[in-house]
C-alpha positions in Angstrom: 127.5 112.8 109.0 124.3 110.7 110.3 121.6 109.1 108.2 118.6 110.2 108.9 116.4 108.1 107.0 115.5 106.5 103.6 114.2 108.9 100.8 112.2 107.3 98.0 112.2 108.7 94.5 109.5 109.0 91.5 110.9 110.2 88.3 114.0 111.9 89.8 112.2 113.5 92.4 112.0 112.9 96.3 108.5 112.0 97.0 108.6 110.4 100.5 111.1 109.6 103.5 110.8 107.6 106.3 112.8 107.7 109.3 115.6 105.1 110.3 113.3 103.5 112.9 110.9 102.8 110.2 113.5 101.5 107.7 113.8 98.2 109.9 110.2 97.4 108.5 110.9 98.3 105.0 114.2 96.2 104.8 112.0 93.0 106.3 110.0 93.7 103.0 112.8 94.1 100.6 115.9 92.4 101.5 117.0 89.8 104.3 118.1 91.2 107.5 120.6 90.5 110.1 122.1 91.8 113.1 119.5 94.4 113.3 117.5 95.0 116.4 114.0 96.5 117.3 112.5 97.7 120.9 108.9 95.9 121.6 106.8 97.1 124.1 104.6 94.0 125.5 102.1 94.0 128.7 103.8 97.1 129.9 107.3 95.8 129.6 110.0 96.4 127.0 112.0 94.3 125.4 115.4 94.7 122.8 115.1 92.0 120.2 118.1 91.4 118.2 117.2 89.8 114.7 120.1 87.3 113.7 117.9 86.3 110.8 114.8 87.5 109.0 113.6 86.2 105.2 110.6 87.3 103.3 108.5 85.4 100.6 105.7 86.6 98.4 102.9 84.8 97.5 100.5 85.5 94.7 97.1 84.4 96.1 94.8 86.0 93.4 96.8 85.9 90.0 94.3 88.1 88.1 93.8 92.1 88.6 93.0 92.9 91.1 95.9 91.0 92.2 96.5 90.0 95.9 99.7 89.2 97.5 100.6 87.8 100.8 104.0 88.7 102.3 105.5 86.1 104.4 108.2 87.3 107.1 110.2 84.7 108.8 112.5 86.3 111.8 114.3 84.4 114.4 115.7 86.5 116.9 117.1 86.9 120.6 115.9 88.9 123.6 119.1 91.4 124.1 117.4 93.4 127.2 114.1 92.9 129.1 112.7 95.2 131.6 110.5 92.9 133.4 111.4 90.0 135.4 112.3 86.2 134.6 111.5 85.6 131.3 109.3 82.5 131.1 108.0 80.3 128.2 104.9 82.6 128.3 106.9 85.3 128.2 108.6 84.5 125.1 105.0 84.0 123.5 103.9 87.1 124.6 106.9 89.0 122.9 106.5 87.0 119.8 103.0 87.8 119.3 103.5 91.7 120.1 106.3 91.6 117.5 104.5 89.9 114.9 101.7 92.4 115.5 104.2 95.3 115.1 105.7 94.0 112.0 102.5 93.3 110.4 101.0 96.7 111.4 104.2 98.6 110.3 104.8 97.0 107.0 101.3 97.5 106.1 101.5 101.4 107.0 104.3 101.5 104.8 102.8 99.5 101.9 99.8 101.5 101.8 101.5 104.9 101.8 103.9 103.7 98.8 100.4 102.9 96.9 99.0 106.1 98.0 102.4 107.8 96.5 102.0 105.2 93.5 105.8 104.2 93.8 106.7 100.6 94.3 110.1 100.1 96.1 109.2 96.7 97.2 108.7 95.4 93.9 105.2 93.9 93.6 104.9 94.7 90.0 108.2 93.0 89.2 107.1 90.0 91.4 103.7 90.0 89.6 105.2 90.1 86.1 107.3 87.1 87.0 103.9 85.1 87.8 101.5 86.5 85.2 102.3 86.7 81.5 99.5 88.7 80.8 100.7 91.4 83.4 100.6 94.9 81.7 102.5 97.9 83.5 100.3 100.7 81.9 97.3 99.0 83.6 99.4 98.7 86.8 100.2 102.2 86.9 96.7 103.4 86.0 95.2 101.8 89.0 96.2 98.4 89.2 98.6 99.3 91.8 96.4 100.8 94.1 93.9 97.9 93.8 96.4 95.4 95.1 95.7 93.9 98.0 98.6 92.8 100.4 98.5 91.1 103.7 101.5 90.8 105.6 102.2 87.5 108.0 104.9 87.8 110.2 106.4 84.9 112.1 108.7 85.5 115.1 110.6 83.0 117.0 112.7 84.0 119.7 115.6 81.5 120.4 117.5 82.8 123.4 117.8 85.3 126.0 120.5 87.8 126.5 120.8 90.5 129.2 117.8 91.2 131.8 117.4 94.5 133.8 
């Protein structure tokens, strides 16, 4: 039996599913990640980047409603395969920027979908509770969550190169 994706529940009913390729981005938001990989397209070339270490950190930048949270994702990886020619220092920078852009966009898409469905699998409510004594879960579920502003800032560092096609 193959795992086809990740399901999200609300009050005992499945309300959303994401395919396995999107689960990489979900995991970046909720957990430390290691040994995963992701294909990245940059400048017409494809690279397979293996994540050897990722961490995330939430920062509450607006501590009163409507709240604002910045999610910082730091990822270090290696290029396992690259369809282009020789990898130069400029290639590293190009791949890092392309991967950062993809992480930012895909994570924000997931967050917006979760807000639309009024589910909080990432745990923003729990995080804000730990920072704001006056946090009210009823107000959170009555629109506070939908008013939350989230910014994702990915920082990708490619440390080495493996196989080049």
